[in-house]
Each structure stands twice: as structure tokens, then as C-alpha cells.
N, C-alpha and C positions, 0 to 999 in steps of 0.2 A: 524783273519787277512784276508783281501781280497786276492783272488787268482789273481796273475799277469797274464794278457792276452795281446797278440798282435793280432791285426786284421787289414785287409786292404781291406775287401770286401765292398768297397764303391766307389763312383765316383772319379776316378783318383788314387785309391789306388794301391800300389805295394810293396809287401814284402812277403817272406816266412819265417815262424818262425820255427827254428830247435829245440830251447829249450828256455823255459822261467820259469822254476821251481825256479831258483835262480835269483833274480833281479840284482845281481852283475855279472851275467854271462848269459845274454840274447844273443842268437846266431841267426843271421838272414842272409837271402840271398835275393838279388835283383833278380827279375824275368826278363827274356828277353822279348823284344817285340814279339808279336805273328808273326811267319813267318820270323823272322829276328834274328840277333845276337846282336843287340843293347841292352845295359842295363846300366843305371846309375841313372835313376829317381827312387826315393823311396818316399813313403808316407804311413804312417801307424799310428795306434792308440795304445797307451799303457794305459791299465786300471789296477786299483787295486794296484797302487804303491805309493800312496800319502805319502810323508814324508820319502820315502825309497831311498837310494842312488842307482841309477840304472847305470849299465854299459851295453850298447847295442853294440854288435859287429857285423858289416856287414862283414862276413868272405870272401865273394867273391869280395870285392871292388878292389882287386889287379888284377882282370881279367876283369874289366869293360871297357866300350868303350873309356873312356878318363881318364886314371889313373893319368895323370898330373893334372887333376882338383882337386884331393884330397889334394894336397900340400897346407898347411895353410888353408884348408877349415874348415868351422864350419857349422854344420847342423842347420836348422831352426826348432824351436819348439814353440808350442802355446797351451795354456790350455783353452783359450776362443774362439779360431778359428777366431779371429779378429786381434790380435796383435801377430806378429811373431818375436821372438828374436833368437839370436844365442846361441847354446849350446857348451860347451867345447867338442872339437872333436880332435882326433889324428889319424894319419895314419902311419903305419909302413912298407908300401910297399906291404902288403898283406891284412890287416884287417883295416877297418875304425871303430874306437871306439868312441862312443858318451857317455858322462857322464852327467847325469842330475838327480836332485832330485825334482820330481814334487810336487807341493803344493796340488794338487787335484788328484782325482782318474781317471782323463781322461786327457791325454796329447797326442798331435799329433806331429809327426816328419816328416819332408819333406826335399827333396833336395833343394827346394826353396818354398816359400809360394805358395800353390796350388791355381789354378783358375778352379773351377768346371764348368761343363756344366750347372748346376743350376744357378751359378752366371752369366754365359754367357747369359742364357735365361733372367735373370733379367736385364742385361745390354741392351739387344735388346728391352725389354719391355719399359724401361725408355726412350731410345733414340728415339724410333719410335713415341713417344708422341709429338715430336717437329714438327712444321708445315713444316719446310724445309727438313724433312727426309722422305724418302720412302724406305720401306723394301721390298725386293723381295727374293724369294727362288730360287736359280739357279738350284737346283736339289737335289739328295740324295746321301749320302755317301754309302759305301758298307754295313754298319750296318743300313742303312735306316734313318740316321739323316739328318736334313735339312742343306744345305749350304746357310747360310745367307749372303746377300749383302745389305749394306746400301748405298743409294744414297743421298748425302747431298748437297743441293743447286739446283738451276734450271739449266737444261741443255740448251745448245745453241751452234751453230757452232763456235761462237767467244769465247766460254769459254774454258779455259785449262782443260784437263781431268787429274785429279790427283788421282792416285791409291795408297792405303795404305793397306797392308795385314800383318797379324801377325800369329805366331804360326804354321807355316808349320811343325816345329818340336814341337810336342805337349808338351813335358816335359819342354820346355823353356817358362814357365808360365809368366815370367816377361814381355813377349811380349804382353800378353793380359792386364796385369796391365798397361802397357804403353798405350794401346788403351783407357783405361778408362780416363786417363788424357788428351789424345789427343782429344777424343770426347767431354769431358766436356768443354774444352776451345773452340773447334770449334763451339759448340752450344751456347756459351755465347753471347747473343745479345748485351751486353754492352762492348764487347772487340773490340776495333777499328781495330786490326790486322785481326782478323777472319772475321769481317764484310767486310773488303776490299778484303780479299781472296775469300769470297763467291761471291763478285761482279765480280770477274775475273775468277773464276774456279768453276767446279763441282767436288765433291769428291765421289769416289767409294771406300768403306771401307769394308774389310772382317776381322772382329775381330778375327776369329778363322778359319784357313784353314784346321785344322785336328781334327774335332770333335770326330771321332772314337778313334783315339789314345789318345785323352784327357781323354775320359771316361774310356778307358781300362787301363790307367796308363802306357802308353808307354813313351819311351824317344824320339824317332824320327818317327817311322813308323806309317802308317795308319792301318786299320783293318787287312791287310794281310802283314804288315811289309814294305810296299813300302816307301822309303824316298822321300817325295813329292818334296823336293828341288833338286832332280836329275831327275825329270820327265818332265821338261818344253818343251823339244824338241819334244817328242812323247808321250804325255799323252793318256790314254785310259779310257773308262768307266769301263772296267773290272779290271784294276789295280790301276788307280789313277784318279777316277772321280772328286776329289776335284780340281785338277789342270786342268783337261779337261774342266770343267764347268767355272772356273774363266778365263782361257785363252780364251775360246770361247767368253765370255762377253767382255774381253779386246779388242778382234779383232772387235767386234761390235761397241764399243764406241770410240776406239782409245785411245792412252796413250801419254800424254805430260810429265808425271812425275810418277815415281813409287818408293815406299819405302817398303821394305820387312823387318819386324822386327823380330829379333832373340835374343837368348842368347848364349854366348860362355862359354864352360865348363872350359877353362884353363886360359884365359887372364884376369887379374884383372883391366880391363879398359872398357870404352865405346868407340866404334870406328865405323867408316863407311868403307864399301867396295864399291868402285866405279865401273864405267864401263870400267876401263882400261883393255886392252887386247882383247876387242872385235874386229872383223875384220873391223868395220866401225868407230873405235875410231877417234876422231877429236879434234882439239884445242877447238872448241866450247863446247864439252862435258867436256873437262878438265877444262875450265873456269867456267862452271856451277857447277861442282863438287867442285872445290876450293872455289867458292863463298858460297856454302851451308855449307861446313865444317867450313869455317871461321866464318860465321854468327852464327852457332850453338855453336861454342866454345866461342864466345863473350857473349852469353846469358846464357850458362850453364857451370859453372866450373866443373861439373861432366863429361863433354865430353872433349876428347883430340884427338890430331892428330899425336902424336909421335909414338904410338905403334899400331900394327894391323897385318894383314896377309901380306905375301909377295905379291908384285904386279906382276901379270903375264906379260910376254913379249907380243909383238905385235902378235895378232892372236891366243894367247894361252889361252884365257879366256874360262871357262867351261860354255857354253851357255845352258847346261841342267839345270842350276840354274836360279831361277827367275830373280835376279838382272841383270845378264848378258844377259839372253834371252830377257827381255823386252827392254833393251838398244839397242840390235842389231835389234830386230824385229820392233821397233817403232822409232828408232833414237832419243830416249829421254834420259834425265837424269834418270837413274834407279840405286838404291843403296840398300845395305843391311846394316841394323843397328844391331850391336852386343852389348849386355849388359852382365855383369858378373853374375855368380851364387853366388859368395862369397862376394866380396866387391871391391871397387875401390882403386887403389894403392895410389893415391894422395889425395883423399877426403874420407877417410874411416869413417865409423860410428861404434863405438865399440859395441853398443848393438844390432843393427839390421843388420849391413852389408849393402849390396845392398838390397833394400827392395821394397815392392809394392808401397809405397808412393814416393820413389825416382824414381821409374820407371814411375809413373804417371807424376811427375814433368818434366821428360825428354820428355815424350810424348807431353806435353803442349809446351815445349820450341822448339820443331821441327817446330811448326807453325811460329815462328819468323824467323827461317832459310828459310822456304819456302817463306815467305813474301819478304825476301831479294833478291830472284831471280825470283819471279813469272813473272815479266815483260819480262824476257829474255828466257822463256821456248819455245817461238816460234820465 
């Protein structure tokens, strides 16, 4: 009989194996982000257990960054690295227990379907082949990786400048799956909505804001544990070059619209965070935000407007965060989109939960919402 083994020494991997001699009592621990206390993202491989009932216990789940996210949560599992389904999972307030009987001798488990830096490289390679796309490298991360920026469409003073960024928090991999659907539709020459958008706007797209954390298997932090979505007021090349470089480019181009794409560990819904609470909040921004949300809800039943984060009071917005910073700095509609790790409350999918494909579909739907307000951005 094969020896059971747990490994995570690969792109995006994260777990420490404490014991795996008995498949019914595999004990694991999630590792913290380097230089920080964040931990919740896990991604590992189980080998040698085909046909054996496995019980995998993450014993430090009760001390993780977002313990509320374990309620009703089901881990993602794949044996072909393409299709990710949900495994039987339970949480007792301290330990997260995953039960699964793999059909093959290699099975992967993850907090959400992973999105590797190799897949990111493939995405860039495919997209740059389109005539209307120009790739530029803004600079380097602390680990020496490239900060990729895609410019889509022809620039011009009369064009709206629309910025889309994703995965500031690297463990929120649904954000880059979202980008796949968004980019595929934006580059579809037969789509009348995107054709008209590109006639009126130029798009600046950062598919992955945190390459170092992505490769290291972090939840939130970059190579040294900095939370990039708290760095927008005073980024530095020493601590947060990712934000420094993107913000510098934004100041060069100007911004008429910004969407920052994330995942939320605890809420079982897709929702938007708007520019409420910034010092320069206005009725105009409120109308644009309402128009975008309304349009997105009409085209995607997976999106809702009833649940989300509390709205900050006047002048109370945290402008260290991208969405609030860009709204205040550029006077534009700037938002943060959040997606669930587990599933949506009102539109659940039993086998897959919230998934890469559903993330892609939501990415594509956001172009309809943008189209609804594009003429009012200036």
C-alpha cells in the first residue's frame, strides 16, 4: 500500500503536516504570511490515498484570521487540477475537519480554487496577442517579479480612463478568475457592449496586484507581510512597491472609474463597497454608485445589494484602501467588489459552491454595469 504524504512546496502552496501516518487522522496547520500574523489560505497535495477514507484536520483553524469564515464552509478539492468541487467539511470552533475519499493517488485541497503565477503568465501571454492590448511592466516586486499592466484600447484625452485591479489580497484567488471572464469579454470583437465601451474608454488592468504573496501562498500580505490594501496613502518602494507603482501610473493617466476586485471570507454574497464616507462625497458619486449596482443586479442574479459592510459616516472612510483612496484622489466612482469563498446564500451551487466559472461570469457581467453609466463618468 502506498505511503500517504502531504506536500505544499509548490506555487501558492501552504500547509504544515504534523502527522499523516493514519489517513483517518491527518493533522495539519496553516502557515502565517511571512512577516505578518495573517493566516487562512491553505493549498496542499495529498498523495497515496486512493480509495481510502481520509480525515484531514486543520488544528489551528480556530486561531485563523477570520474564524467566522469557517461556519458552513466546504473545502475545495480537485484530482485533475481543472475541476474543483466541494468536500465534506466541519468546524467545531477549533479544528476544521475535511473528509474525502480520493479516487486517485493525487488530490489537491484548497481554501478556494487556486490561481497560480504560471496561470497568470499564461493569461498575460494570451491577452497580449490581441491588437488592442499593450503590456507594460511597471517595475518589480520585492521578490523581483514583474508588475504587469495591460492597457486595452486606444488612449486619448476624450477617452474615459477605467482602472480594474485584482488580488491585492493574494489568497482571494476568485479575483483573478474574475479577471479571466472580464478580459475574455472585453476582448470579444463581436460583443456590441464591449465594442462601444472601447470606443469611449481606455482600460488599465492589473490582473494580479500581489505576485509575491500569490507565489508564497499567503492570505493577504506581500513578500514582507504588508497588507497592500492599507498602503494607498503612503506606499513605498521598500514596503509596498506594488501599490507605489500602480498609484504612480494612475496619477500619470488620471482615473475616471476604478474597480478593485476581492473576496470576503465571511459573507455568503457578492457585494460592492462604494465611495461613501470620503471627505468629497457628493450626490453625483451616489447616483453613479446606485446606477452601477442597479445595472449589475439586473444582469447577474448572483449579485445582490441587501447585504454588505456597514457604510462609514461622513468623512470616516479609510482612504488607505484603494477604493476610497481613488475616489477621493480623483473624484471618480471607485468601488471594491467582494465575492464569497464558500457559496452565495440565494443562488447556491451544491457541487462547486462559488467557483472559478461563476467568478468569470460575474467578471463579464460587470461590463454591462459599466456600460450603463459610462456616459455619466465625466
